[in-house]
N, C-alpha and C positions, 0 to 999 in steps of 0.2 A: 359478452356479458362482462369479461375481465379485461377488455381491451380499454385501458384507461388512458384518456387523454389529458394529461396533467395540465397543459396550457388552457384547454377548454374549461376544466374544473376550476382553475384559478381565476379566469376571467368571470365565470359564472359567480363564484363566491365573491368576487370583488363588486360586481354588479348588484347582487343581493344585499351585501353589506351596505353599499351606498344607498339602495332602495330603502333599506331598513332605517339607516340613519336619517334619510329625508322624511320617511314615515314617522319616526319618532319626533323629529323636529317639527313636523307639520302637526302631529299630534300636541306637542308641547305648546306650539303657537295657537293651536285651535282652542285650547282651554284658556279661558280668561276669568278674572275676578268677577263674581256675580255682583250685580248692582244692588240686591237686597241684602247681601251679607258679603263683606270684603274678604272673610277668611275662607268662603267657599269658592269653588271653581265651577264655571259653566261652559258649556258648549252647545252649539245649535245642532238639532237633529236635521240631518240631511233632507231636503225636500219639504220642510215645514218650518214654521216659526217657532216651534216649541223647543224647550231647553232640557238638557240633562244636567243636573246639578250634583256635584260631589262635595259633601260637607263632612266627610268622615275624619275622625282623628283630630278634631279641632277643639276639643275640650268644651263643647257647647253645653250650656246648663239648660237651654230651652230651645224649642224649635222656632226658628225665625219666621217672620211673616214672609209668606211665598207669593209670587206673581202667579196669575192664573195659567200661564202657558208652560209650567213645569210638567215634564212627561215622565222622567225618571228621577228619584231623589234618594241619595245615600246619606244617612245620618249615623251609620255605624261607629262604634267605638268613640263614643262621647260620654257625657255624664248627664244626660238628660233623664229625669226622674218622673216627669209628668208630661202627658199629652193634653193640652189645654183643649177644652170644649170648642168646636168649631173652627180650630187651627187650619184645617184643610178644606173649609167652607167652599172656597172658590176654586179648588183643584180637581175639577171633574175630568180634567185631561190626563191626570197622572195615572199610570199603568204598573208602576214598579215603585215599591217603598221598602227601604231597608232600615230597620231601627234596632239591629242586633248590637250586642255588646254596649248596652247602656244600663240604666238603673231603674228602669221603669217598673213599677210595682203595681199599677192599677190602670185598667182599661175601663172607661165609662162609656155610656151609650152614645155620647156624642163625640167620642175620641176621633172616629173616622168619618164624621159627617162631611159629606161632599165628595168622597172618593168612591163615586158610583161606578167608575170604570176601572177601578184598580184590579189588576190581575195576579200580582205577586206580592206578598206581605211577608217580611222576615222579622219575627220578634224573639229570636233565639238569644240566649245568654242574657237575660234580664232578671229581675227580681220578682217576676210574677208567680204567684203562688196558685196552684189549681184549686181555688176555692171562690165562693161568691164575693168575697170581699175584693179579690183582685179582678175578677171578671163580673161586672155588672150584667144584669139580665139585658139580653139584646146588644151586648157590646159590639157584635160584628154586624148590627142591623143594616148598616148602609152599604156594606161590601157584598152586594147581591150578585156581582160578576167575578168575584175572587175565584181564582183556579188553583193558586198555590199557597199554602200557609204553612209557616215553620215556627213552632213553639218550642223547640228543643233547648234543653238545659235551663229549665225554669223552676221545676218543682220536683218532688220526690213523693208524690202521692198518686193514688189512682183515680183522682177527681178529673173529670173531663169538662171543659167549659162548655157552655151552651152554643152549639155550632149549627142549630137548626136552620138559621137564616142563610148559611152559606150553601145555597142550592146548586152553585155552579163549581163548587170545589171539586178538584180532580186528584190533587196530591196533598196529603196531609203528613207532616213530620211533627211528632209529639212525644212527650215523655209519658211513661206509665210504670208505676211502682206498686206492686201488690204482693203481700207476703204469702198469699194463698191462691185461690182460684182468681184468674184474670178474666174479666168480662167487659167487652166493649158494649155499652148497653144501648138502650132505644134512642139515646141522643144522636146516634149515627144513622137512624133509620130514614131521616129525611134527606140524606146526602146521597141521592140516587146517582149522581155523576162521579162519585168518589171511586176511583180505580186503583190507587196507590196509597199504601199506608207505610211510613218508615217509623218503627218503634225501636230501631237498633240502639243498643247500649254503646256502640262505638262512637257514635255522634251525640249521644244524649244520655239521659237516665232511663234504664229500663230493668225491670225485675217482674217477671211473669212466671211464678213458680209452678203453676199448674195451668195447663189448658184443657178446656173441655169442649163439648159439642155447642156450649152456649157462648163461648168466647167470641166468635165471629158470626153469631147468628143473624145480626142486623147488617151484615156486609157481604151479602152472597155475590156481589158484582165485582168484588176485588179481583184484579189481575196480577198486581205486584205487592208482595208482602215481605217486609224485611223484619225478621225476628232475631237477628244476629246478636250474639252477647247479650241475651235477655235473661240469663241465669235460670232457664227453664229446666226443671228437674223431671217433669213427667207431662206426656201428651196422651190424652186419652183417645181411644178409638172414636171417630166421628167429629173430630175437632175440625178438620178441613173438608168434610164430606160436603158441605154446603157450597164450597168455593169451587163451583164447576168451571168458572172462567180463569181460575188461576194460571198465569203463565210463568211467573217466576216466584219461587219460594226460597227464601234464605234463612236457614235455622243454623247457620254455622257459629262456631265459637261458644256453642252451649255445652261445656264440658261435662255437665252432669248427666246429659242424655245417654241412654244406652240402646243396645240393638233392639230390644223388645219394643221400645218406642218407636223406632224406625218402621217396624211392622205396622204399627197403628197409622203412621203418615202414609205409607204406600198404599195401604188398603183404602184410605180415604181419597187417595189420588187417583185411583183406577180410571174414573170416568171424567177426569179433569183435562184441561188442555195444557197441563204443565209441560214445558220443554226444558227448563233449567232448575236442577235440584242440587243446591250446594250443600255441601258437607253432607253386619247384616245377618243374625241367626238363620240356620237352616229353614227353607220355606218362605223366607221373607221376600226373596227375589221375585217370586210369582205374583206379588201383589203390586209390584211397580207398574205404573201406567203404560200402556202400549204406545202412548205418544211420545214417550221418552226417547229422545235421540242422543244425549250426551250425559255422561255421568263422570263427576269429579268427586272422588272419595279420598283425595290426597290429604296430607297433613293430619293424619290420625294415628291410632296406635292399634292397627288391626290385628286381631288373632285370626289367623287363617283357619277356616272351618269347611263344612260341606257346602256352604253356600257358594263357594268358589266354583263348584262343579255345576251350579245351577245357572251360571251366568249366560250359558249358551241359549237359554230361552228368551233373553232380552233382545228387543229390536234396536238397541243402540248402535251407533256407528262410531262413537268415540269414548273411550274409558281412560281415565287418568287415575292411577293409584301411586302417586308420587309423594316423596317427602314423609313417609311414615317413620315414626320413632324420631322425628326432629325435636330438639329441646324446646321446651317452653317454660315460662315462668310459673313454677309449681307454687310459688308463694302468693299467686293471685287470690284475692280475698274471697271471690266467689267460688274458686275451686275448692277451698276449705270447707265450703258448706255442702258439698255433696256428700250424700249419706253412703257410707261403706256398704258394699254388699258382699256376702260370703262367696259369691260365685265370680268375684273379681278374678280375671286371668292375669297371671304374671307372664310376661312374654320376654323371651330371651332370643333376639335375632342372631346373636353370634352364633348360637348352637343350632341355627336353623330349626327353630322350634316347629314350624309347620310341617317339616318332613316326618315327624314322629306322630302326628295327629290323625292322618288319613291313609286308607289303603291307596288312594292315588299317588300320594307322595312316597309310599313304600315302593311303588312301581318306578318312580323317579330315581330313588335311590339304588333301584336295581339297574340303572342304566337304560331304562326303556320306559316311555310313557306316551299316552295318546291324549292330548290336551283338548278339552271341549271349549269352544269360544262362540259367541253369538254370530249367527250366520251373516248378519248384515256389518258386523264390526269391521272398520276400516282403519281405525287409529286406536294404538294402545300406548300409554306412557307408564312405565313401571320404573321410575327414576328414584334415586336417593333412598333405597329402602333397606340398606345395609345387608342385602341378600348375599349370603356367603355359600356358593355352590359350584359345582361344575354343571355345564350344560350338556346333558347327555343326549342319547338317541332319543329324539323327540318328534311326535307327529302331531299335526292340528287337524281337527274336524273340518268340514267344509266351511270355507270363510271367504270374505272379501277383503282381508288384511292387506292394507296398503303401507301403513307406517307403524314400525315397532321400535320402541325406545326402552332399552334395558340399562341405560347408563348409571354411572355413579353407584354401582354395587360392588360385590366382590365375587364376580363369576370369573374366577381364576383359570379355568380350563374350558376350552370350547371343543368338546368331543364330536358331538352330533352322531349322524347327520340330522339336521332339522328339516322335515318334509312337509309337503302339502302347503307350501306358502308361495305358490307360483305367481301370485299377483303382487307380492311384496315388492315395493319400489324403494323404501327408506328403511335402513336399518341402523340404529345407533346403539353401538356396544362400547362407547367411549368410557374411560375412567373405571376400569373393572379389575385393574391389577393382573390382567391376563398375561401369562408368559408361555401359553402353549395353545397352538391351533392344530387340530388334526387335518390331514389332507382331504378328508371327506366331509368336513364341516360344511363347507360352502358346496353343496351338492347341486346337480342340474335344476332343482327346483327353485334356485336363485336366479334363474335365467333373465328374470325381469327386473332385477335389482338395478336401480339407477344411483342411489346414494349410499355410501358405506362410510360411516363414522367409527373409526377405531382409535382416535387419538387418546393420549394419556393412559397408555397401558405399558406392558413391558415385552412387547412383541420383538424387540431387538434380540431377544434370546432365542426366537424360534425361526424367524424370517431368513436369516443368512444360511440356514441349513437346507432351505428349499431350493436347491440348485436347478431342479427341472421345472420349477414354476407350477407345482400341483395345487397349491392352496387356493389361488385365484383363478385356476384354469377354467372354472365354469361360469365365470362372471363375464360373459361376452359383452353385455350391454350396459355395464356399469359406466357412468359418466363422471362420478366424483368419488375420489377416495381420499380420505384423511387419516394419515399415518403420523402425524406429528406427536413429539413428546413420547416417543416410544424407545428411546436409547438405542437406536438403529446405528450401527457403525458401518455396516457393510450390506449391500443389496445384491443378491445374485443376478447375473446377467438376464436371465429368463424369468424373473419373479412375475413380471406384468406381460407375458408373452401374448396373452389372449385378450388384452384390453385395447382393442383397435378402436373402440368408441369413447375412450376416456377423454374428457375434456378439462378436467382439473385434477392435479395430483398435488396433495399437501404433505410434504416430508420435512417440514420445518422443525426447529428445535430437537434435532437429533444429534449424531456424531458422526455423520457422513463427510468424508473428505474428497469425495469426487462423485461424479455422475457416471458410474461405470456399468450402468445396466441398460438393456435395450430399450429405446424409446422411439426410434425412427418409424415404427409401424403405427404409432399413435397420431394419425394424420388429422384428428379433430382436436387435439390438445390445444388449449387455449391458455391455461395457466399452470406453471410448474413452480411450486413455492419450496425452496430449499434454504430459506432464511435461518439464521442462527444455527449453523452446523459448523464444521471444521474445515470448510473448503478454503484453500489458499490459491488454487488456480485450477483450471479445468484441463483435462488431458484432451489430446487431439481427437481421440474417439468421442468423447462428450460433446466437443464442438462440432464434430461431423454429424453426430445424431441430431442435434438441435438444428443445424443448418438444413439437414435433410427435410425436417418438418416445415421449418420456416419458409422454405423455398416455395411451398405451395399454400402454406397457411400463414397469411400476414398478420394473424392475430395473436400468434404464439408470444407468450410473455413469461419471462422467468424472474423470479426474485431471489437475488444473491445477497441481499442486505443482511448485516449482522455476522457475516463471515470474516475471517482474518485473511482478506485478500492480500496478495503479494505482488508488488510491481517492481520486478528487477530483471536483470538480464535473462534469467532462467524463465521467466513468465511472459517475455516480450510477445511471444506468439499469441498468448491469451489476451493480452491487452489489445493487441492488434485486431484480434477477432471481436472484441467488444466494439471496436470502432466500426468495423466493416460488416458485421454479421446483420442479416434481416431480422434476427430475433429481437423482440422488444424487451426492455428491462424496466421492471417495476421499481420506481423511485431511485432510479440511477444516480441522481445528484446526491443521494445519501450515501452511497457506497464509499467504503474507506479502504485504502490499500497501504501497505507498509512498503516504503521504498528501501533501497539497499543503504541509504543513510539513516535508516530507523526513523524517518519522518513520515507523518501521515498525509496522504494525498486523497483529495476528493475527486470523484468522477463528475464534477460539474461540466467540465469539457474533456471527454474522453480522448479526443484527438490530441489535445494539447498534452495530456498525461503520456500518451504514447510517444509523441515527438520527443518529450523531455527524456523519457527512458531510452529511447533509440539513440539520442545523442551521447547519453552517459554510457550506453553499452556498445558504442560503435567501435569495431575491431579494425586495427591498423595492420593486420597481418598480410592481407592482399596487397595493400599499397607497398609495404616494405618488399614483398616478393617481386612486385612488378618493377619497382625502382632497382632492386638488385639486379633483376634479369635484364633491364635496360643497359645498366652499366657494364654487366659482362658481356652483353652483345656488343656494345661500343668498343669495348677492349678488344674482342675478338675480331671485329671488322678492322680496327686499327692495326692490330698485329698482322691481319691477313694482308693488309694493304702494304705494310712495311716489307714482310716477306716477299710479296709480289714484286715489290719495287727492286729489291736487292736479291732477287732469286738467283742470279747467276753468280754473284759474289758468295752467297751463301753455299751454293753448290760447290763452289771451288773450295771454300773453306772446309766444306764437309769432306770432300775427297782428300783434301791435304791431311786432315786429321786422321781419316781413315787409313790413308797410306802410311802416315808417319807412325801411328800407334798400333795399327792392326795388320799391315802388310809386311810379312817377314822377308819377302823378296827384295824390298826396297832397302832394307838394313843389311842385306848381304854384300860383302866385298868381293865375292867370286864373280869374275866376268862371265864365267861360263854358266852361271845360274841366272844371268840376266835374261829377261823376256823381251827386252827392247833394246834397240840399237844405240840410242843416244840418250845422254843425260841432260843436254840443254842444246838449245837453238840459238844461235848468235846471229843477230841482224845487225848489219853495219853499212856504213857508206863507203864509197869507194875510197875516200881519202883516208880512211881508217884501216886500210887493207894491210898496210905494214905492221901496225899495232897489233892487229888480230892474228895475223899469220906468224908472228914471231914471238912476241911477248906472251900474248894470251895463250896461245897453244902450248908454249913451253911450260907455263906455270900450271895451267889446268890439266892438260892432257898427260904430259910427261911427268910432272911432279905430283899432280893432284889425283891422277887416275879418273878424270872425268872425261867422258867422250862427247866431244861438241860436234854439233851438225853445222857445216859452214857451206855457203853457196860457192859455187864454181869448184869446190872441192868434193862435196858430197851430193851436189845435185845440180841440175842445169839451171840457168837463169830463167825466170818467168815461170817455174814449176815448183814453187816453194811449198805449196799445199799438199802435193801428192805424198811426200814422206810422212807428213803429219797425219793425213787421213788414213794412210796405211799403218801407222803406228799410234792409235789413240791412247796407248798407255804413256806415251810421252807427255801428252797434255796432262794427264793425271798426276803423274809423279815428277816431271821434269821441273827445272828451275829456269824461269825465263829472265834473261839478261838483257839490258838494253844500255 
């Protein structure tokens, strides 16, 4: 139901727009100037050669000569003052004639001659006076098939024109002004087919101060009677008794009527077929007709009395008691004419006046009550009544209650429990300034509740304390919960722990900064509304919860519009989730997010937004580490290669340094302390023999104290390596001369 396919809607809207445009253009083209009067517009009646003519608002002073094929004619809002005799002589095909909003002051016998098939005639808002001078005898003589006649806003008298010839008339709208007793006399007796009379002062002039049993004596067949705003002050018993066929009776906006009059009405209607009674003393309820199925007593100033306890005997299925104490124009002229009564009750809704009137309400005040309701009652509306109270422990008698609305009152505390409402499916407690719900208010008797409206309260003061989710724990089957406009800043994780069947959850216009409560068990969730909160980004927990549902439920939609979303490096995972999640977003193209550069970005293309942020937030740390590691590895390998290449020289240098700086034996001049035989090995050619054995030996051994190793003297030829191998120290510490 909430799975909105935006492209489909746009295409459909576009097609409808084009269709309407074409229809309007076709309609405009279809209307053409009439050949009999250029100022009028005409069009053909489909399937026939007849015409529909519109001459309204053309400042015509007289009715033009008309062709014979006119079927419908509108001459409203002109300056026509006279209907010429025989002007419609050839218009027997005409079925509808509108002469309203003109200056017609007289109807003569031949004014409508020729209109034998006319069905509807509108003469409202003219200068006709309900007197013989305006209506000649048999003025409607030729309208034998007329079914609908409107004479509203023409006169301010009780005179009724001669209508006896209108034997086919079914609906009559007429003015009626009488200062005393109102009587629709024998002139109506021939109108056997008349079923509806509209005397309303809303659309015309009406004053019927007193109604008696003679008022409608000649109209027993009436089914629809409108007496609204007729300044009625009293209705005698028996007034409506003859109206056995009455189906709809409207006596609303007669502010001078009082409850004792209502008893007379209900008594008369007991045996009628009335089903709609618009707009009650103890004992009055029992006189209401058993055929009554719906009661609307809204927009009154009710003083609660014992009659409230009698409502359970009614067979009604729907009851509306809304908008009591609403302001009205107290300066209305006919309100001033109402006679004051000593028993007039002063009502003070602020002080809960009705709680002090009855023993029943004394029980309410004592936190316990048992409320009687009609057994067949299914719907109750008790809205906008300024009821200031706590909902205490309350039980209902046996009932069929399905819908209960107590919205727009001041029910500030819901204590309960409210019991014996097991069939209730819809409950509206919105706009009640409630800041406290007891954990037992929604008891197991609410098990069949499907729709719960709690918006526009102050539940943000109590819901955060329900950490164990006890307030809603008995609402297993609820499908829709509205908690918008409740100043909720935090929702406990387990608040909705038992709402497995929830399909729609509205948390809009609160102060929530994250979806940190459990929703993954709501497998049927279709729409989650968190618009206009304080969400900047969703936590990983929230994203996982939504994905857990969307994985199996492709219809899941969330509305995040109106939040101060942030698109920066810290929320990159959130933006990526928007791109990749199977969760649907309501009006995603309208989402706005604030970037790191304080600019506003729209989510028309979420992937583009993500890629832009990803580039801005790209980290070079890994690249730096990689490059540095590569360089170091290259240096290490290079150094390793160099060491390996010159390993023997390095070893030699190493040992040379070690011996020179760390070997104390090498520094000793004591020959006895030497651990090796020679200091140096001399390799030479035979031709250098003299030099070595004379000069070299004298200078190094005798004068320098260096012991030399010479072949032929110290070892045999061809065995040069044996002394070296047997004395490795020589290689380490000796000096090689060549």
